[in-house]
N, CA and C atoms as a LAMMPS dump frame, in Angstrom:
ITEM: TIMESTEP
0
ITEM: NUMBER OF ATOMS
252
ITEM: BOX BOUNDS ff ff ff
-5.0000000000000000e+02 5.0000000000000000e+02
-5.0000000000000000e+02 5.0000000000000000e+02
-5.0000000000000000e+02 5.0000000000000000e+02
ITEM: ATOMS id mol type element x y z
1 1 1 N 62.697 479.993 338.609
2 1 2 C 61.473 481.489 338.586
3 1 3 C 60.598 481.117 339.729
4 2 1 N 60.098 482.125 339.869
5 2 2 C 58.613 481.805 341.312
6 2 3 C 57.542 481.751 340.57
7 3 1 N 56.797 481.103 340.869
8 3 2 C 55.235 480.65 340.597
9 3 3 C 54.41 481.997 341.154
10 4 1 N 53.713 482.099 340.09
11 4 2 C 52.69 483.395 340.736
12 4 3 C 51.293 482.57 341.298
13 5 1 N 50.632 483.111 342.286
14 5 2 C 49.7 482.864 343.03
15 5 3 C 48.282 482.583 342.123
16 6 1 N 47.4 481.679 341.865
17 6 2 C 46.27 482 340.983
18 6 3 C 45.693 483.385 341.364
19 7 1 N 44.584 483.944 340.319
20 7 2 C 44.032 485.16 340.816
21 7 3 C 42.876 484.652 341.075
22 8 1 N 42.651 485.361 342.426
23 8 2 C 41.106 484.996 343.105
24 8 3 C 40.411 486.076 343.355
25 9 1 N 39.584 486.692 342.531
26 9 2 C 39.117 488.084 342.979
27 9 3 C 38.218 487.734 343.746
28 10 1 N 38.269 488.721 344.866
29 10 2 C 37.592 489.059 346.063
30 10 3 C 37.228 487.634 346.759
31 11 1 N 38.295 486.833 346.747
32 11 2 C 38.278 485.471 347.454
33 11 3 C 39.668 485.389 348.363
34 12 1 N 39.486 485.425 349.653
35 12 2 C 40.71 485.329 350.424
36 12 3 C 41.253 483.607 350.419
37 13 1 N 42.611 483.791 350.359
38 13 2 C 43.271 482.379 350.54
39 13 3 C 43.004 481.877 351.812
40 14 1 N 42.862 480.838 352.538
41 14 2 C 42.872 480.708 353.954
42 14 3 C 44.333 480.675 354.124
43 15 1 N 44.737 480.282 355.325
44 15 2 C 46.105 480.11 355.715
45 15 3 C 46.85 479.117 355.247
46 16 1 N 46.163 478.104 355.535
47 16 2 C 46.282 476.318 355.661
48 16 3 C 46.786 476.37 353.874
49 17 1 N 46.041 477.394 353.042
50 17 2 C 46.228 476.941 351.483
51 17 3 C 47.716 477.829 350.989
52 18 1 N 47.647 478.784 351.921
53 18 2 C 49.112 479.453 351.698
54 18 3 C 50.284 478.626 351.921
55 19 1 N 49.821 477.522 353.21
56 19 2 C 51.057 476.695 353.12
57 19 3 C 51.599 475.908 352.284
58 20 1 N 50.572 475.572 351.729
59 20 2 C 50.62 474.185 351.029
60 20 3 C 51.239 474.795 349.273
61 21 1 N 50.777 476.229 349.047
62 21 2 C 51.174 476.741 347.493
63 21 3 C 52.121 478.138 347.371
64 22 1 N 53.094 477.875 348.406
65 22 2 C 54.046 478.897 348.629
66 22 3 C 55.054 478.547 348.295
67 23 1 N 55.876 479.176 348.009
68 23 2 C 57.405 478.958 348.105
69 23 3 C 58.255 478.847 349.532
70 24 1 N 59.057 478.516 350.23
71 24 2 C 59.795 478.827 351.343
72 24 3 C 60.193 480.41 351.74
73 25 1 N 60.443 481.253 350.583
74 25 2 C 60.34 482.668 350.858
75 25 3 C 58.972 483.394 351.271
76 26 1 N 57.994 483.088 350.618
77 26 2 C 56.414 483.615 350.868
78 26 3 C 56.107 482.78 352.24
79 27 1 N 56.347 481.45 352.57
80 27 2 C 56.27 481.122 353.772
81 27 3 C 56.74 481.882 355.121
82 28 1 N 58.349 482.373 354.878
83 28 2 C 58.394 483.062 355.66
84 28 3 C 57.852 484.464 356.187
85 29 1 N 57.625 485.252 355.001
86 29 2 C 57.066 486.44 354.911
87 29 3 C 55.558 486.114 355.407
88 30 1 N 55.552 485.303 355.368
89 30 2 C 53.373 484.979 355.787
90 30 3 C 53.442 484.945 357.553
91 31 1 N 54.561 484.199 357.941
92 31 2 C 55.027 483.694 359.254
93 31 3 C 55.226 484.936 360.172
94 32 1 N 55.996 485.742 359.622
95 32 2 C 56.869 486.934 359.787
96 32 3 C 55.535 488.15 359.865
97 33 1 N 55.027 488.419 358.769
98 33 2 C 53.999 489.454 358.915
99 33 3 C 52.759 488.713 360.351
100 34 1 N 52.454 487.238 360.106
101 34 2 C 51.679 486.695 361.046
102 34 3 C 51.772 487.277 362.392
103 35 1 N 53.409 487.17 362.949
104 35 2 C 53.65 487.915 363.881
105 35 3 C 54.028 489.315 364.148
106 36 1 N 53.697 490.105 363.266
107 36 2 C 53.471 491.585 363.111
108 36 3 C 55.157 491.926 363.322
109 37 1 N 55.87 491.189 363.155
110 37 2 C 57.424 491.812 362.915
111 37 3 C 57.738 492.41 361.496
112 38 1 N 58.756 493.241 361.197
113 38 2 C 58.816 493.924 360.084
114 38 3 C 60.223 492.978 359.845
115 39 1 N 60.669 493.191 358.326
116 39 2 C 61.917 492.685 358.06
117 39 3 C 63.002 492.929 358.822
118 40 1 N 63.015 494.281 359.472
119 40 2 C 64.171 494.839 360.2
120 40 3 C 63.991 494.285 361.577
121 41 1 N 62.95 493.774 362.328
122 41 2 C 62.807 493.57 363.493
123 41 3 C 63.209 491.865 363.604
124 42 1 N 62.933 491.072 362.507
125 42 2 C 63.505 489.617 362.212
126 42 3 C 64.588 489.791 362.041
127 43 1 N 65.344 490.504 361.175
128 43 2 C 66.586 490.53 360.851
129 43 3 C 67.645 490.864 362.405
130 44 1 N 66.756 491.254 363.507
131 44 2 C 67.677 491.636 364.543
132 44 3 C 67.699 490.479 365.559
133 45 1 N 66.452 489.861 365.347
134 45 2 C 66.485 488.52 365.993
135 45 3 C 67.23 487.674 365.745
136 46 1 N 67.513 487.456 364.285
137 46 2 C 68.393 486.772 363.73
138 46 3 C 69.741 486.754 363.621
139 47 1 N 69.944 488.283 363.884
140 47 2 C 71.757 488.678 363.547
141 47 3 C 71.868 488.774 362.462
142 48 1 N 70.953 488.834 361.723
143 48 2 C 71.505 489.504 360.293
144 48 3 C 70.877 490.693 359.464
145 49 1 N 71.298 490.416 358.469
146 49 2 C 70.895 492.23 357.922
147 49 3 C 69.197 491.91 357.15
148 50 1 N 69.304 493.165 357.165
149 50 2 C 67.488 493.296 356.829
150 50 3 C 67.683 492.496 355.313
151 51 1 N 68.625 492.972 354.411
152 51 2 C 68.832 492.483 352.945
153 51 3 C 68.717 491.128 353.033
154 52 1 N 69.872 490.326 354.138
155 52 2 C 69.176 488.892 353.893
156 52 3 C 67.901 488.374 354.245
157 53 1 N 67.16 489.116 354.891
158 53 2 C 65.751 488.647 355.021
159 53 3 C 65.241 488.964 353.723
160 54 1 N 65.058 490.131 353.508
161 54 2 C 64.277 490.374 351.999
162 54 3 C 64.683 489.204 351.126
163 55 1 N 65.889 488.955 350.597
164 55 2 C 66.352 488.113 349.879
165 55 3 C 65.882 486.327 350.023
166 56 1 N 65.926 486.215 351.43
167 56 2 C 65.224 485.245 352.037
168 56 3 C 63.826 485.021 351.756
169 57 1 N 62.963 485.966 351.683
170 57 2 C 61.521 485.745 351.273
171 57 3 C 61.1 486.187 349.58
172 58 1 N 62.066 486.395 349.106
173 58 2 C 62.126 486.884 347.782
174 58 3 C 62.947 485.701 346.943
175 59 1 N 63.045 484.758 347.873
176 59 2 C 63.803 483.397 347.446
177 59 3 C 65.008 483.912 346.312
178 60 1 N 65.751 484.635 347.039
179 60 2 C 66.617 484.83 346.199
180 60 3 C 68.296 484.086 347.177
181 61 1 N 67.861 484.005 348.219
182 61 2 C 69.031 483.794 349.175
183 61 3 C 68.256 482.39 349.895
184 62 1 N 69.152 480.831 349.225
185 62 2 C 68.502 480.054 349.918
186 62 3 C 69.152 479.72 351.391
187 63 1 N 68.352 478.942 352.116
188 63 2 C 68.692 478.68 353.355
189 63 3 C 69.35 476.823 353.334
190 64 1 N 70.383 477.435 353.225
191 64 2 C 71.376 475.643 353.19
192 64 3 C 71.673 475.089 354.331
193 65 1 N 71.478 475.919 355.552
194 65 2 C 72.194 475.192 356.827
195 65 3 C 70.945 474.924 357.679
196 66 1 N 70.473 473.369 358.148
197 66 2 C 70 473.124 358.94
198 66 3 C 69.851 473.949 360.324
199 67 1 N 70.909 474.402 360.854
200 67 2 C 70.877 475.236 362.184
201 67 3 C 70.487 476.848 361.819
202 68 1 N 70.407 477.265 360.679
203 68 2 C 69.656 478.514 360.252
204 68 3 C 68.358 478.298 360.528
205 69 1 N 67.873 477.276 359.557
206 69 2 C 66.318 476.89 359.339
207 69 3 C 65.551 477.097 360.836
208 70 1 N 66.449 476.491 362.137
209 70 2 C 65.922 476.021 363.228
210 70 3 C 66.06 477.343 363.879
211 71 1 N 67.173 478.518 363.468
212 71 2 C 67.482 480.047 364.245
213 71 3 C 65.725 480.358 363.943
214 72 1 N 65.623 480.642 362.165
215 72 2 C 64.531 481.363 361.836
216 72 3 C 63.166 480.823 362.229
217 73 1 N 62.911 479.436 362.107
218 73 2 C 61.65 479.105 362.47
219 73 3 C 61.643 479.617 364.283
220 74 1 N 62.696 479.354 364.917
221 74 2 C 62.153 479.74 366.376
222 74 3 C 61.779 481.268 366.482
223 75 1 N 62.713 482.252 365.767
224 75 2 C 62.536 483.489 365.856
225 75 3 C 61.003 483.589 365.058
226 76 1 N 60.381 482.903 364.231
227 76 2 C 59.203 483.141 363.662
228 76 3 C 58.206 482.632 364.686
229 77 1 N 58.544 481.908 365.643
230 77 2 C 57.76 481.216 366.524
231 77 3 C 56.793 480.127 366.092
232 78 1 N 57.494 479.455 364.944
233 78 2 C 57.033 477.763 364.081
234 78 3 C 58.043 476.982 364.618
235 79 1 N 57.436 475.4 364.111
236 79 2 C 58.606 474.629 364.222
237 79 3 C 59.178 474.417 362.677
238 80 1 N 60.316 473.725 362.748
239 80 2 C 60.722 473.632 361.623
240 80 3 C 59.837 473.024 360.285
241 81 1 N 59.061 471.753 361.014
242 81 2 C 58.224 470.952 360.31
243 81 3 C 57.008 471.731 359.839
244 82 1 N 56.132 473.028 360.549
245 82 2 C 55.616 473.81 360.197
246 82 3 C 56.019 474.683 358.6
247 83 1 N 57.403 475.117 358.897
248 83 2 C 57.638 475.588 357.907
249 83 3 C 58.118 475.279 356.688
250 84 1 N 58.034 473.847 356.554
251 84 2 C 58.443 473.267 355.266
252 84 3 C 57.208 473.261 354.43
């Protein structure tokens, strides 16, 4: 089950706090948005379906192979260490 972020009325969370308080899927979505990509754009770069990207971002589809994680990190312009 996915954790809900704390309620912060009128307070913006920092980028760094997002990385420490989020799931892998939420991090993927944050990096994708930061890069200005749509799910469709990221899917095309990964040679995956838009549905796959959506499922990864919602933590339905786990990333089980390091090669896929490396490809995803490269498509998002981050290192594997940053995305952990």
